[in-house]
N, CA, C and O atoms as a printed pandas DataFrame, in Angstrom:
     atom_number atom_name residue_name chain_id  residue_number  x_coord  y_coord  z_coord
0              1         N          MET        A               1   20.366   84.144   -2.950
1              2        CA          MET        A               1   20.607   83.027   -3.824
2              3         C          MET        A               1   20.439   83.487   -5.256
3              4         O          MET        A               1   19.676   84.405   -5.558
4              5         N          ILE        A               2   21.180   82.817   -6.129
5              6        CA          ILE        A               2   21.093   83.151   -7.549
6              7         C          ILE        A               2   20.918   81.878   -8.360
7              8         O          ILE        A               2   21.203   80.775   -7.893
8              9         N          ILE        A               3   20.445   82.057   -9.582
9             10        CA          ILE        A               3   20.322   80.950  -10.518
10            11         C          ILE        A               3   21.490   81.059  -11.487
11            12         O          ILE        A               3   21.781   82.141  -11.998
12            13         N          ALA        A               4   22.159   79.936  -11.737
13            14        CA          ALA        A               4   23.345   79.943  -12.589
14            15         C          ALA        A               4   23.408   78.656  -13.399
15            16         O          ALA        A               4   22.676   77.700  -13.141
16            17         N          LYS        A               5   24.298   78.656  -14.380
17            18        CA          LYS        A               5   24.551   77.485  -15.214
18            19         C          LYS        A               5   25.962   77.007  -14.918
19            20         O          LYS        A               5   26.897   77.807  -14.889
20            21         N          VAL        A               6   26.124   75.689  -14.695
21            22        CA          VAL        A               6   27.457   75.119  -14.489
22            23         C          VAL        A               6   28.133   75.040  -15.851
23            24         O          VAL        A               6   27.613   74.407  -16.769
24            25         N          ILE        A               7   29.299   75.687  -15.984
25            26        CA          ILE        A               7   29.985   75.703  -17.276
26            27         C          ILE        A               7   31.329   74.978  -17.238
27            28         O          ILE        A               7   31.990   74.857  -18.269
28            29         N          GLY        A               8   31.737   74.500  -16.078
29            30        CA          GLY        A               8   32.997   73.778  -16.008
30            31         C          GLY        A               8   33.275   73.240  -14.620
31            32         O          GLY        A               8   32.611   73.601  -13.649
32            33         N          THR        A               9   34.268   72.371  -14.546
33            34        CA          THR        A               9   34.694   71.776  -13.288
34            35         C          THR        A               9   36.171   72.079  -13.086
35            36         O          THR        A               9   36.952   72.040  -14.037
36            37         N          VAL        A              10   36.553   72.381  -11.854
37            38        CA          VAL        A              10   37.950   72.646  -11.522
38            39         C          VAL        A              10   38.541   71.376  -10.919
39            40         O          VAL        A              10   37.960   70.775  -10.015
40            41         N          VAL        A              11   39.693   70.980  -11.427
41            42        CA          VAL        A              11   40.388   69.817  -10.900
42            43         C          VAL        A              11   41.684   70.300  -10.275
43            44         O          VAL        A              11   42.450   71.029  -10.904
44            45         N          SER        A              12   41.929   69.891   -9.029
45            46        CA          SER        A              12   43.162   70.297   -8.361
46            47         C          SER        A              12   43.721   69.122   -7.568
47            48         O          SER        A              12   42.973   68.296   -7.046
48            49         N          THR        A              13   45.034   69.062   -7.488
49            50        CA          THR        A              13   45.667   67.984   -6.729
50            51         C          THR        A              13   45.785   68.342   -5.257
51            52         O          THR        A              13   45.844   67.457   -4.402
52            53         N          ILE        A              14   45.820   69.630   -4.959
53            54        CA          ILE        A              14   45.907   70.092   -3.578
54            55         C          ILE        A              14   44.796   71.116   -3.362
55            56         O          ILE        A              14   44.634   72.042   -4.157
56            57         N          LYS        A              15   44.033   70.946   -2.286
57            58        CA          LYS        A              15   42.973   71.907   -1.984
58            59         C          LYS        A              15   42.788   71.992   -0.477
59            60         O          LYS        A              15   43.252   71.133    0.274
60            61         N          HIS        A              16   42.106   73.037   -0.055
61            62        CA          HIS        A              16   41.844   73.251    1.368
62            63         C          HIS        A              16   41.070   72.053    1.921
63            64         O          HIS        A              16   40.210   71.513    1.225
64            65         N          PRO        A              17   41.352   71.628    3.148
65            66        CA          PRO        A              17   40.642   70.481    3.732
66            67         C          PRO        A              17   39.112   70.633    3.750
67            68         O          PRO        A              17   38.400   69.631    3.691
68            69         N          ALA        A              18   38.604   71.849    3.831
69            70        CA          ALA        A              18   37.150   72.066    3.842
70            71         C          ALA        A              18   36.516   71.675    2.506
71            72         O          ALA        A              18   35.312   71.425    2.445
72            73         N          TYR        A              19   37.317   71.619    1.432
73            74        CA          TYR        A              19   36.781   71.320    0.107
74            75         C          TYR        A              19   36.748   69.824   -0.189
75            76         O          TYR        A              19   36.164   69.414   -1.193
76            77         N          HIS        A              20   37.360   69.000    0.659
77            78        CA          HIS        A              20   37.357   67.561    0.413
78            79         C          HIS        A              20   35.930   67.041    0.409
79            80         O          HIS        A              20   35.103   67.459    1.220
80            81         N          SER        A              21   35.650   66.138   -0.500
81            82        CA          SER        A              21   34.349   65.503   -0.734
82            83         C          SER        A              21   33.366   66.417   -1.474
83            84         O          SER        A              21   32.196   66.063   -1.620
84            85         N          TYR        A              22   33.814   67.571   -1.937
85            86        CA          TYR        A              22   32.980   68.472   -2.742
86            87         C          TYR        A              22   33.676   68.745   -4.071
87            88         O          TYR        A              22   34.893   68.925   -4.119
88            89         N          LYS        A              23   32.882   68.776   -5.167
89            90        CA          LYS        A              23   33.424   69.225   -6.448
90            91         C          LYS        A              23   33.455   70.749   -6.439
91            92         O          LYS        A              23   32.631   71.394   -5.789
92            93         N          LEU        A              24   34.397   71.304   -7.153
93            94        CA          LEU        A              24   34.485   72.751   -7.320
94            95         C          LEU        A              24   34.067   73.046   -8.756
95            96         O          LEU        A              24   34.719   72.607   -9.703
96            97         N          GLN        A              25   32.968   73.798   -8.911
97            98        CA          GLN        A              25   32.394   74.057  -10.231
98            99         C          GLN        A              25   32.555   75.523  -10.625
99           100         O          GLN        A              25   32.591   76.412   -9.774
100          101         N          VAL        A              26   32.652   75.753  -11.929
101          102        CA          VAL        A              26   32.636   77.109  -12.482
102          103         C          VAL        A              26   31.196   77.375  -12.905
103          104         O          VAL        A              26   30.628   76.616  -13.690
104          105         N          VAL        A              27   30.602   78.455  -12.384
105          106        CA          VAL        A              27   29.208   78.758  -12.703
106          107         C          VAL        A              27   29.083   80.154  -13.324
107          108         O          VAL        A              27   29.838   81.071  -12.999
108          109         N          GLN        A              28   28.110   80.285  -14.226
109          110        CA          GLN        A              28   27.801   81.546  -14.896
110          111         C          GLN        A              28   26.399   81.967  -14.476
111          112         O          GLN        A              28   25.434   81.280  -14.811
112          113         N          PRO        A              29   26.258   83.078  -13.751
113          114        CA          PRO        A              29   24.919   83.545  -13.368
114          115         C          PRO        A              29   24.044   83.791  -14.598
115          116         O          PRO        A              29   24.524   84.282  -15.620
116          117         N          LEU        A              30   22.772   83.449  -14.494
117          118        CA          LEU        A              30   21.825   83.694  -15.580
118          119         C          LEU        A              30   21.181   85.055  -15.376
119          120         O          LEU        A              30   20.915   85.463  -14.245
120          121         N          ASN        A              31   20.933   85.752  -16.471
121          122        CA          ASN        A              31   20.364   87.091  -16.424
122          123         C          ASN        A              31   19.113   87.169  -17.275
123          124         O          ASN        A              31   18.910   86.364  -18.184
124          125         N          LEU        A              32   18.280   88.145  -16.970
125          126        CA          LEU        A              32   17.128   88.429  -17.809
126          127         C          LEU        A              32   17.599   89.117  -19.078
127          128         O          LEU        A              32   18.653   89.753  -19.072
128          129         N          PRO        A              33   16.841   89.008  -20.175
129          130        CA          PRO        A              33   17.220   89.694  -21.408
130          131         C          PRO        A              33   17.415   91.191  -21.161
131          132         O          PRO        A              33   16.599   91.823  -20.491
132          133         N          GLY        A              34   18.475   91.745  -21.692
133          134        CA          GLY        A              34   18.759   93.165  -21.547
134          135         C          GLY        A              34   19.644   93.507  -20.371
135          136         O          GLY        A              34   20.160   94.623  -20.302
136          137         N          GLU        A              35   19.838   92.587  -19.445
137          138        CA          GLU        A              35   20.719   92.831  -18.297
138          139         C          GLU        A              35   22.158   92.521  -18.685
139          140         O          GLU        A              35   22.419   91.669  -19.534
140          141         N          LEU        A              36   23.079   93.222  -18.055
141          142        CA          LEU        A              36   24.487   92.961  -18.302
142          143         C          LEU        A              36   24.876   91.631  -17.667
143          144         O          LEU        A              36   24.465   91.337  -16.545
144          145         N          PRO        A              37   25.667   90.823  -18.375
145          146        CA          PRO        A              37   26.069   89.533  -17.805
146          147         C          PRO        A              37   27.010   89.710  -16.618
147          148         O          PRO        A              37   27.859   90.600  -16.609
148          149         N          GLU        A              38   26.846   88.851  -15.622
149          150        CA          GLU        A              38   27.732   88.860  -14.466
150          151         C          GLU        A              38   28.914   87.944  -14.745
151          152         O          GLU        A              38   28.846   87.078  -15.618
152          153         N          GLU        A              39   29.995   88.136  -14.004
153          154        CA          GLU        A              39   31.187   87.316  -14.193
154          155         C          GLU        A              39   30.988   85.920  -13.625
155          156         O          GLU        A              39   30.221   85.719  -12.684
156          157         N          THR        A              40   31.689   84.963  -14.212
157          158        CA          THR        A              40   31.660   83.605  -13.697
158          159         C          THR        A              40   32.391   83.559  -12.357
159          160         O          THR        A              40   33.212   84.427  -12.060
160          161         N          PHE        A              41   32.087   82.545  -11.554
161          162        CA          PHE        A              41   32.767   82.379  -10.272
162          163         C          PHE        A              41   32.780   80.902   -9.907
163          164         O          PHE        A              41   32.125   80.088  -10.559
164          165         N          LEU        A              42   33.525   80.559   -8.868
165          166        CA          LEU        A              42   33.614   79.184   -8.397
166          167         C          LEU        A              42   32.629   78.943   -7.272
167          168         O          LEU        A              42   32.357   79.833   -6.466
168          169         N          ALA        A              43   32.097   77.731   -7.226
169          170        CA          ALA        A              43   31.173   77.354   -6.152
170          171         C          ALA        A              43   31.400   75.891   -5.794
171          172         O          ALA        A              43   31.574   75.047   -6.674
172          173         N          LEU        A              44   31.398   75.600   -4.501
173          174        CA          LEU        A              44   31.432   74.208   -4.060
174          175         C          LEU        A              44   30.088   73.575   -4.387
175          176         O          LEU        A              44   29.049   74.230   -4.300
176          177         N          ASP        A              45   30.109   72.309   -4.761
177          178        CA          ASP        A              45   28.895   71.634   -5.198
178          179         C          ASP        A              45   28.428   70.620   -4.161
179          180         O          ASP        A              45   29.064   69.583   -3.978
180          181         N          SER        A              46   27.321   70.912   -3.482
181          182        CA          SER        A              46   26.750   69.965   -2.525
182          183         C          SER        A              46   25.554   69.223   -3.127
183          184         O          SER        A              46   24.920   68.421   -2.441
184          185         N          ALA        A              47   25.238   69.482   -4.404
185          186        CA          ALA        A              47   24.052   68.893   -5.037
186          187         C          ALA        A              47   24.396   67.893   -6.136
187          188         O          ALA        A              47   23.492   67.344   -6.765
188          189         N          HIS        A              48   25.688   67.642   -6.381
189          190        CA          HIS        A              48   26.147   66.707   -7.416
190          191         C          HIS        A              48   25.721   67.156   -8.809
191          192         O          HIS        A              48   25.251   66.347   -9.609
192          193         N          ALA        A              49   25.884   68.435   -9.095
193          194        CA          ALA        A              49   25.537   68.991  -10.401
194          195         C          ALA        A              49   26.631   68.656  -11.412
195          196         O          ALA        A              49   27.762   68.331  -11.049
196          197         N          GLY        A              50   26.264   68.745  -12.679
197          198        CA          GLY        A              50   27.219   68.514  -13.754
198          199         C          GLY        A              50   27.233   69.689  -14.707
199          200         O          GLY        A              50   26.389   70.581  -14.626
200          201         N          VAL        A              51   28.197   69.684  -15.610
201          202        CA          VAL        A              51   28.295   70.751  -16.603
202          203         C          VAL        A              51   26.996   70.788  -17.411
203          204         O          VAL        A              51   26.513   69.756  -17.879
204          205         N          GLY        A              52   26.443   71.986  -17.565
205          206        CA          GLY        A              52   25.198   72.173  -18.291
206          207         C          GLY        A              52   23.978   72.259  -17.405
207          208         O          GLY        A              52   22.917   72.681  -17.867
208          209         N          ASP        A              53   24.092   71.871  -16.138
209          210        CA          ASP        A              53   22.952   71.941  -15.225
210          211         C          ASP        A              53   22.665   73.381  -14.813
211          212         O          ASP        A              53   23.581   74.189  -14.660
212          213         N          THR        A              54   21.390   73.690  -14.638
213          214        CA          THR        A              54   20.970   74.967  -14.073
214          215         C          THR        A              54   20.845   74.745  -12.570
215          216         O          THR        A              54   20.164   73.823  -12.120
216          217         N          VAL        A              55   21.513   75.604  -11.801
217          218        CA          VAL        A              55   21.631   75.356  -10.364
218          219         C          VAL        A              55   21.231   76.576   -9.542
219          220         O          VAL        A              55   21.195   77.703  -10.034
220          221         N          LEU        A              56   20.933   76.312   -8.279
221          222        CA          LEU        A              56   20.662   77.351   -7.299
222          223         C          LEU        A              56   21.924   77.491   -6.458
223          224         O          LEU        A              56   22.390   76.526   -5.852
224          225         N          VAL        A              57   22.473   78.712   -6.427
225          226        CA          VAL        A              57   23.742   78.946   -5.732
226          227         C          VAL        A              57   23.514   79.892   -4.558
227          228         O          VAL        A              57   22.949   80.975   -4.709
228          229         N          MET        A              58   23.964   79.457   -3.396
229          230        CA          MET        A              58   23.930   80.296   -2.199
230          231         C          MET        A              58   25.255   81.058   -2.168
231          232         O          MET        A              58   26.322   80.444   -2.143
232          233         N          ARG        A              59   25.192   82.384   -2.168
233          234        CA          ARG        A              59   26.404   83.207   -2.139
234          235         C          ARG        A              59   26.479   83.938   -0.813
235          236         O          ARG        A              59   26.390   85.165   -0.753
236          237         N          GLU        A              60   26.643   83.172    0.237
237          238        CA          GLU        A              60   26.705   83.737    1.575
238          239         C          GLU        A              60   27.536   82.780    2.408
239          240         O          GLU        A              60   27.138   81.635    2.626
240          241         N          GLY        A              61   28.676   83.236    2.872
241          242        CA          GLY        A              61   29.646   82.382    3.535
242          243         C          GLY        A              61   29.131   81.653    4.751
243          244         O          GLY        A              61   29.435   80.473    4.928
244          245         N          ASN        A              62   28.360   82.315    5.598
245          246        CA          ASN        A              62   27.883   81.665    6.811
246          247         C          ASN        A              62   26.962   80.495    6.484
247          248         O          ASN        A              62   27.066   79.437    7.104
248          249         N          GLY        A              63   26.075   80.669    5.535
249          250        CA          GLY        A              63   25.185   79.579    5.137
250          251         C          GLY        A              63   25.956   78.410    4.554
251          252         O          GLY        A              63   25.650   77.253    4.842
252          253         N          ALA        A              64   26.968   78.713    3.724
253          254        CA          ALA        A              64   27.795   77.652    3.147
254          255         C          ALA        A              64   28.549   76.897    4.236
255          256         O          ALA        A              64   28.689   75.676    4.165
256          257         N          ARG        A              65   29.027   77.612    5.228
257          258        CA          ARG        A              65   29.724   76.939    6.334
258          259         C          ARG        A              65   28.775   76.071    7.134
259          260         O          ARG        A              65   29.189   75.039    7.661
260          261         N          GLN        A              66   27.521   76.457    7.239
261          262        CA          GLN        A              66   26.542   75.628    7.938
262          263         C          GLN        A              66   26.269   74.338    7.172
263          264         O          GLN        A              66   26.061   73.290    7.783
264          265         N          VAL        A              67   26.266   74.405    5.840
265          266        CA          VAL        A              67   26.063   73.201    5.035
266          267         C          VAL        A              67   27.221   72.235    5.238
267          268         O          VAL        A              67   27.003   71.035    5.405
268          269         N          THR        A              68   28.456   72.747    5.224
269          270        CA          THR        A              68   29.626   71.874    5.388
270          271         C          THR        A              68   29.861   71.500    6.844
271          272         O          THR        A              68   30.567   70.532    7.125
272          273         N          GLN        A              69   29.287   72.243    7.761
273          274        CA          GLN        A              69   29.481   72.066    9.205
274          275         C          GLN        A              69   30.952   72.227    9.604
275          276         O          GLN        A              69   31.438   71.570   10.525
276          277         N          ILE        A              70   31.649   73.123    8.883
277          278        CA          ILE        A              70   33.030   73.464    9.218
278          279         C          ILE        A              70   33.038   74.944    9.575
279          280         O          ILE        A              70   32.850   75.796    8.706
280          281         N          LYS        A              71   33.254   75.251   10.845
281          282        CA          LYS        A              71   33.098   76.609   11.374
282          283         C          LYS        A              71   33.939   77.654   10.642
283          284         O          LYS        A              71   33.441   78.742   10.352
284          285         N          ASP        A              72   35.188   77.353   10.341
285          286        CA          ASP        A              72   36.089   78.342    9.742
286          287         C          ASP        A              72   36.392   78.065    8.271
287          288         O          ASP        A              72   37.432   78.490    7.768
288          289         N          ALA        A              73   35.514   77.371    7.585
289          290        CA          ALA        A              73   35.753   77.029    6.179
290          291         C          ALA        A              73   35.799   78.289    5.313
291          292         O          ALA        A              73   34.951   79.170    5.461
292          293         N          PRO        A              74   36.784   78.383    4.409
293          294        CA          PRO        A              74   36.881   79.554    3.521
294          295         C          PRO        A              74   35.976   79.379    2.296
295          296         O          PRO        A              74   36.455   79.175    1.181
296          297         N          ILE        A              75   34.680   79.461    2.520
297          298        CA          ILE        A              75   33.700   79.224    1.450
298          299         C          ILE        A              75   32.765   80.428    1.366
299          300         O          ILE        A              75   32.296   80.938    2.384
300          301         N          ILE        A              76   32.504   80.872    0.142
301          302        CA          ILE        A              76   31.548   81.951   -0.067
302          303         C          ILE        A              76   30.342   81.443   -0.855
303          304         O          ILE        A              76   29.203   81.782   -0.534
304          305         N          SER        A              77   30.591   80.625   -1.893
305          306        CA          SER        A              77   29.521   80.196   -2.789
306          307         C          SER        A              77   29.370   78.679   -2.771
307          308         O          SER        A              77   30.359   77.946   -2.809
308          309         N          MET        A              78   28.117   78.216   -2.713
309          310        CA          MET        A              78   27.853   76.781   -2.705
310          311         C          MET        A              78   26.612   76.470   -3.515
311          312         O          MET        A              78   25.580   77.125   -3.368
312          313         N          ILE        A              79   26.720   75.459   -4.376
313          314        CA          ILE        A              79   25.567   74.976   -5.131
314          315         C          ILE        A              79   24.726   74.136   -4.181
315          316         O          ILE        A              79   25.208   73.150   -3.624
316          317         N          VAL        A              80   23.462   74.529   -3.996
317          318        CA          VAL        A              80   22.605   73.836   -3.038
318          319         C          VAL        A              80   21.420   73.130   -3.701
319          320         O          VAL        A              80   20.653   72.446   -3.024
320          321         N          GLY        A              81   21.265   73.289   -5.009
321          322        CA          GLY        A              81   20.158   72.609   -5.678
322          323         C          GLY        A              81   20.309   72.630   -7.185
323          324         O          GLY        A              81   20.947   73.518   -7.750
324          325         N          ILE        A              82   19.711   71.637   -7.826
325          326        CA          ILE        A              82   19.666   71.566   -9.291
326          327         C          ILE        A              82   18.225   71.860   -9.698
327          328         O          ILE        A              82   17.288   71.247   -9.186
328          329         N          LEU        A              83   18.059   72.799  -10.620
329          330        CA          LEU        A              83   16.723   73.218  -11.052
330          331         C          LEU        A              83   16.318   72.457  -12.310
331          332         O          LEU        A              83   17.089   72.363  -13.265
332          333         N          ASP        A              84   15.100   71.915  -12.304
333          334        CA          ASP        A              84   14.584   71.225  -13.492
334          335         C          ASP        A              84   14.126   72.225  -14.544
335          336         O          ASP        A              84   14.344   72.028  -15.739
336          337         N          SER        A              85   13.483   73.308  -14.085
337          338        CA          SER        A              85   13.017   74.335  -15.018
338          339         C          SER        A              85   12.879   75.652  -14.278
339          340         O          SER        A              85   12.768   75.693  -13.053
340          341         N          VAL        A              86   12.888   76.724  -15.052
341          342        CA          VAL        A              86   12.716   78.068  -14.499
342          343         C          VAL        A              86   11.671   78.764  -15.356
343          344         O          VAL        A              86   11.772   78.775  -16.582
344          345         N          GLU        A              87   10.671   79.343  -14.711
345          346        CA          GLU        A              87    9.634   80.081  -15.425
346          347         C          GLU        A              87    9.632   81.515  -14.927
347          348         O          GLU        A              87    9.542   81.768  -13.725
348          349         N          ILE        A              88    9.731   82.446  -15.854
349          350        CA          ILE        A              88    9.727   83.861  -15.507
350          351         C          ILE        A              88    8.435   84.458  -16.027
351          352         O          ILE        A              88    8.132   84.374  -17.217
352          353         N          THR        A              89    7.674   85.065  -15.121
353          354        CA          THR        A              89    6.421   85.692  -15.522
354          355         C          THR        A              89    6.484   87.175  -15.207
355          356         O          THR        A              89    7.178   87.603  -14.284
356          357         N          GLU        A              90    5.757   87.943  -15.981
357          358        CA          GLU        A              90    5.707   89.382  -15.758
358          359         C          GLU        A              90    4.657   89.673  -14.692
359          360         O          GLU        A              90    3.559   89.118  -14.732
360          361         N          GLN        A              91    4.993   90.548  -13.730
361          362        CA          GLN        A              91    4.037   90.920  -12.706
362          363         C          GLN        A              91    2.880   91.662  -13.330
363          364         O          GLN        A              91    3.020   92.314  -14.365
364          365         N          ALA        A              92    1.729   91.552  -12.682
365          366        CA          ALA        A              92    0.557   92.258  -13.167
366          367         C          ALA        A              92    0.831   93.758  -13.174
367          368         O          ALA        A              92    1.277   94.312  -12.169
368          369         N          LYS        A              93    0.569   94.413  -14.292
369          370        CA          LYS        A              93    0.813   95.841  -14.402
370          371         C          LYS        A              93   -0.225   96.604  -13.618
371          372         O          LYS        A              93   -1.392   96.216  -13.568
372          373         N          GLY        A              94    0.205   97.701  -13.000
373          374        CA          GLY        A              94   -0.703   98.538  -12.232
374          375         C          GLY        A              94   -0.848   98.097  -10.780
375          376         O          GLY        A              94   -1.519   98.773  -10.001
376          377         N          ASN        A              95   -0.246   96.999  -10.407
377          378        CA          ASN        A              95   -0.315   96.516   -9.032
378          379         C          ASN        A              95    0.940   96.968   -8.320
379          380         O          ASN        A              95    1.940   96.251   -8.307
380          381         N          SER        A              96    0.899   98.156   -7.726
381          382        CA          SER        A              96    2.097   98.727   -7.086
382          383         C          SER        A              96    2.120   98.523   -5.587
383          384         O          SER        A              96    3.015   99.047   -4.924
384          385         N          ARG        A              97    1.190   97.793   -5.029
385          386        CA          ARG        A              97    1.149   97.606   -3.580
386          387         C          ARG        A              97    1.935   96.422   -3.163
387          388         O          ARG        A              97    2.007   96.117   -1.972
């Protein structure tokens, strides 16, 4: 799973039947300072997220198919939660075990 920001919504008049009742969102993975940014990608939204929300994205097709309960759904990424806040702490130095 990854943490990402919803940056847009895709609107289409025709879509795969597995996508009905789900919004298709454009998400940008969040990175730590100094890391190279990852590319944006599309994710089905099962959490009712909106543009600007920080979300938890499952990037594993089998898990996404289990959420939709459609065995052969062509899904790789699915938004499964909206995050209120994210706190990043540094691990204790010298603790290598």
